[in-house]
Backbone bond lengths (Angstrom), bond angles and torsions (degrees), N, CA, C in turn:
res aa  C-N    CA-C-N  psi(-1)  N-CA   C-N-CA  omega(-1)  CA-C   N-CA-C  phi
1 M - - - 1.450 - - 1.530 110.67 -
2 N 1.315 117.45 -40.87 1.462 120.26 179.77 1.519 110.48 -60.73
3 E 1.321 116.57 -34.99 1.462 120.74 178.53 1.531 110.53 -65.91
4 D 1.337 117.25 -37.40 1.460 120.97 178.34 1.523 111.65 -66.14
5 K 1.315 117.31 -36.11 1.464 120.60 -179.34 1.523 111.01 -65.12
6 L 1.305 117.27 -32.38 1.456 120.49 -176.01 1.527 112.86 -92.37
7 K 1.324 117.62 -5.05 1.458 120.12 -175.82 1.522 111.91 -60.85
8 I 1.325 117.71 -42.05 1.464 120.17 -179.69 1.525 110.76 -66.80
9 I 1.318 117.06 -35.49 1.468 120.33 178.09 1.523 109.98 -66.90
10 L 1.321 117.22 -42.52 1.460 120.45 179.82 1.531 111.03 -65.11
11 L 1.325 117.22 -39.78 1.462 120.16 177.11 1.525 110.99 -64.68
12 F 1.328 116.43 -42.90 1.451 119.82 179.64 1.524 111.08 -65.62
13 K 1.328 117.64 -40.32 1.461 119.98 178.95 1.524 110.99 -63.36
14 K 1.333 117.03 -38.89 1.462 120.19 177.68 1.535 109.87 -63.10
15 F 1.319 116.26 -44.77 1.459 121.16 177.40 1.527 110.49 -61.83
16 F 1.321 116.89 -43.75 1.459 122.05 179.49 1.527 111.59 -60.32
17 L 1.321 116.96 -42.14 1.466 120.27 -179.94 1.524 111.55 -65.70
18 E 1.325 117.18 -35.82 1.464 120.16 176.53 1.530 110.56 -65.77
19 I 1.321 117.40 -43.79 1.465 121.58 177.78 1.526 109.78 -63.68
20 Y 1.318 116.99 -40.91 1.459 121.15 -179.78 1.529 111.17 -61.27
21 E 1.322 116.74 -42.56 1.467 120.14 178.36 1.527 111.02 -62.98
22 I 1.307 117.06 -37.25 1.462 120.46 177.27 1.525 110.28 -66.39
23 L 1.323 116.57 -41.38 1.456 120.61 -178.07 1.529 112.86 -70.47
24 L 1.310 117.94 -20.55 1.465 120.18 178.05 1.522 111.49 -62.73
25 N 1.301 116.67 -30.33 1.461 121.73 -179.30 1.522 112.50 -93.05
26 C 1.283 116.81 16.36 1.461 122.48 -177.54 1.543 110.52 -73.54
27 D 1.324 116.73 145.30 1.463 121.23 177.78 1.529 110.87 -66.37
28 R 1.313 115.40 160.28 1.466 120.90 178.92 1.526 112.01 -63.41
29 K 1.316 116.35 -31.82 1.459 119.09 -177.80 1.529 112.08 -69.44
30 H 1.332 117.20 -12.72 1.460 121.54 179.91 1.532 112.50 -108.71
31 L 1.301 117.91 19.03 1.464 120.76 -177.30 1.530 112.42 -63.32
32 E 1.313 117.00 -36.83 1.473 119.83 179.57 1.529 110.40 -65.02
33 L 1.312 116.65 -42.54 1.461 120.84 177.10 1.528 110.49 -62.25
34 K 1.315 116.67 -42.24 1.459 121.88 178.09 1.526 110.45 -59.90
35 R 1.317 116.75 -44.76 1.470 120.93 179.82 1.523 111.05 -62.47
36 I 1.329 116.79 -42.72 1.463 121.19 -179.10 1.533 110.88 -64.83
37 V 1.321 116.74 -44.54 1.471 120.78 -179.76 1.524 110.27 -62.38
38 L 1.311 117.46 -46.18 1.464 120.64 -179.80 1.532 111.62 -63.93
39 Q 1.304 116.59 -37.77 1.459 120.76 178.77 1.536 110.71 -66.08
40 E 1.327 117.04 -42.25 1.467 120.64 179.07 1.528 111.46 -65.49
41 Y 1.323 117.20 -40.98 1.460 120.17 177.20 1.521 110.95 -63.05
42 D 1.306 117.27 -38.49 1.456 121.49 178.76 1.534 110.65 -62.98
43 I 1.306 116.37 -44.62 1.465 121.03 178.59 1.528 110.98 -62.82
44 Y 1.335 116.31 -44.20 1.459 121.18 -179.35 1.521 111.20 -63.92
45 L 1.319 117.03 -41.50 1.463 120.77 179.62 1.528 110.90 -64.87
46 K 1.319 117.52 -39.93 1.465 120.81 177.04 1.523 110.67 -63.10
47 D 1.332 117.01 -40.76 1.463 120.41 177.59 1.528 111.62 -63.29
48 L 1.322 117.10 -38.86 1.469 120.03 177.09 1.522 111.40 -63.18
49 Y 1.323 116.86 -43.88 1.458 119.97 177.98 1.525 110.92 -61.80
50 L 1.325 117.35 -43.27 1.463 120.37 179.71 1.521 111.45 -65.54
51 A 1.327 117.31 -40.36 1.461 120.84 179.79 1.523 111.22 -64.03
52 N 1.321 117.40 -39.54 1.459 120.28 179.80 1.517 112.43 -74.99
53 D 1.312 117.12 -19.98 1.459 120.72 -179.13 1.533 112.44 -86.25
54 M 1.315 117.29 -14.11 1.473 120.40 -177.73 1.525 110.53 -66.83
55 Q 1.319 115.79 141.95 1.455 121.76 -179.60 1.524 112.02 -85.88
56 D 1.334 116.95 -37.25 1.458 121.20 -177.16 1.531 109.80 -75.86
57 E 1.325 116.28 121.94 1.472 122.47 -175.83 1.529 111.98 -61.35
58 V 1.335 117.98 -41.13 1.464 121.84 -178.26 1.537 110.22 -66.88
59 D 1.323 117.04 -46.04 1.465 120.55 178.71 1.526 111.32 -63.18
60 R 1.324 116.57 -38.82 1.456 120.21 -179.62 1.531 111.05 -63.71
61 K 1.335 117.25 -44.97 1.465 120.71 179.88 1.528 110.71 -65.84
62 R 1.332 116.88 -38.61 1.469 120.74 178.07 1.520 111.18 -64.10
63 K 1.324 116.65 -41.54 1.469 121.83 179.57 1.528 111.07 -66.20
64 K 1.328 116.80 -39.56 1.460 120.17 -179.34 1.531 111.38 -68.45
65 K 1.326 117.01 -31.37 1.472 119.75 179.88 1.512 112.31 -73.29
66 S 1.324 117.90 -27.89 1.469 119.94 -177.24 1.494 112.89 -82.65
């Protein structure tokens, strides 16, 4: 069961790493966009970790939907 809880996080991290590799080759004129995208992914990943760490089933499902 613990493995199932982390499956979405592992999939998202894999997706994030692919996006990150693409952004590494980004032009200098797009650095601000790159920073914003990386910051948003970081926030989203933290929310996923917090949602999976919650003990209350109702709160966890509500957090995952938002």
